[in-house]
C-alpha positions in Angstrom: -11.3 27.8 -25.6 -12.7 25.8 -22.6 -9.3 24.8 -21.3 -8.3 28.5 -21.0 -11.2 29.3 -18.6 -9.0 29.2 -15.5 -6.4 31.4 -17.2 -8.7 34.3 -17.9 -6.6 37.1 -16.3 -6.8 39.7 -19.0 -9.5 42.3 -19.5 -10.1 44.6 -22.4 -12.0 47.8 -22.2 -14.1 48.5 -25.3 -15.9 51.8 -25.6 -19.5 51.3 -26.4 -22.5 53.6 -26.9 -25.4 53.0 -24.6 -27.4 51.5 -27.5 -24.6 49.2 -28.4 -24.3 48.1 -24.8 -28.0 47.5 -24.6 -28.0 45.5 -27.8 -25.2 43.2 -26.7 -26.9 42.6 -23.3 -30.2 41.8 -25.1 -28.5 39.4 -27.5 -26.7 37.6 -24.6 -29.9 37.4 -22.6 -31.8 36.0 -25.5 -29.3 33.2 -25.7 -29.2 32.7 -21.9 -25.5 33.6 -21.7 -23.5 36.0 -19.6 -22.4 39.0 -21.6 -18.7 38.0 -21.3 -19.4 34.5 -22.7 -21.5 36.0 -25.5 -18.8 38.5 -26.4 -16.0 35.9 -26.4 -18.1 33.7 -28.7 -18.7 36.4 -31.2 -15.2 37.9 -31.1 -13.6 34.4 -31.5 -16.0 33.5 -34.3 -17.6 30.7 -32.4 -21.3 30.3 -32.9 -23.0 31.0 -29.5 -25.2 28.1 -28.4 -28.8 28.7 -29.3 -31.3 28.7 -26.4 -33.9 26.0 -26.8 -37.1 27.7 -27.5 -40.2 26.7 -25.5 -38.4 25.0 -22.6 -40.6 25.5 -19.6 -38.3 26.8 -16.9 -40.9 26.1 -14.3 -41.0 22.4 -15.3 -37.3 22.2 -15.2 -37.2 23.7 -11.7 -39.9 21.3 -10.6 -37.9 18.4 -12.0 -34.8 19.6 -10.2 -36.8 19.7 -6.9 -38.1 16.2 -7.4 -34.7 14.9 -8.2 -33.4 16.4 -4.9 -36.2 14.7 -3.0 -35.5 11.4 -4.8 -31.8 11.8 -3.9 -32.6 12.2 -0.2 -34.7 9.0 -0.2 -32.0 7.1 -2.1 -29.4 8.3 0.5 -31.6 7.0 3.4 -32.2 3.7 1.5 -28.5 3.3 0.8 -27.5 4.0 4.4 -30.1 1.8 6.1 -30.3 -0.9 3.4 -34.1 -0.6 3.4 -37.0 1.9 3.1 -40.1 2.2 5.3 -43.6 1.9 3.9 -44.1 5.8 3.9 -40.8 6.2 2.1 -41.8 3.7 -0.6 -45.2 5.5 -0.9 -43.3 8.9 -1.3 -41.0 7.3 -3.8 -43.9 6.1 -5.9 -45.5 9.6 -5.8 -42.1 11.1 -6.8 -41.9 8.7 -9.7 -45.3 9.9 -11.0 -44.4 13.5 -10.6 -41.0 13.1 -12.3 -42.7 11.4 -15.3 -45.2 14.3 -15.5 -42.5 17.0 -15.3 -40.3 15.2 -17.9 -43.3 14.9 -20.2 -43.9 18.7 -20.0 -40.3 19.3 -20.8 -40.4 16.8 -23.7 -43.5 18.5 -25.1 -41.8 21.9 -24.9 -38.8 20.6 -26.8 -40.9 18.9 -29.5 
C-alpha cells in the first residue's frame, strides 16, 4: 500500500449521512490520522495504527525544539572545528533539558 502513495490519482465519492461523517472524522482524529488514511486502512482491511495513549504532546514539542537548538550548535561546531565557552555551557544546559523532556515522554509511555 505504501508504494502506491504517489499514484493516488483516483477518488471515490461515497454518500454519507452527517452522523456517519462525524463518526468517521472522530475515529480518525482519535487515532491521529487524516480521514483519508483512516478510511483507506478500514476499507483495505488494514488495522489502523493505534495512537499511543498518554504521550505528552507538549513534551514532544519541547524535545523537538531542543533538538533544533542542539543541531544549530553542532552545525557551528562542525563548521569551525571548535565551540566557545558559552556554546559549551549552552550545550550542557540543552543536554539536561533533553534528558528531562525524554524522561517525561518515557513516563507517559510507561
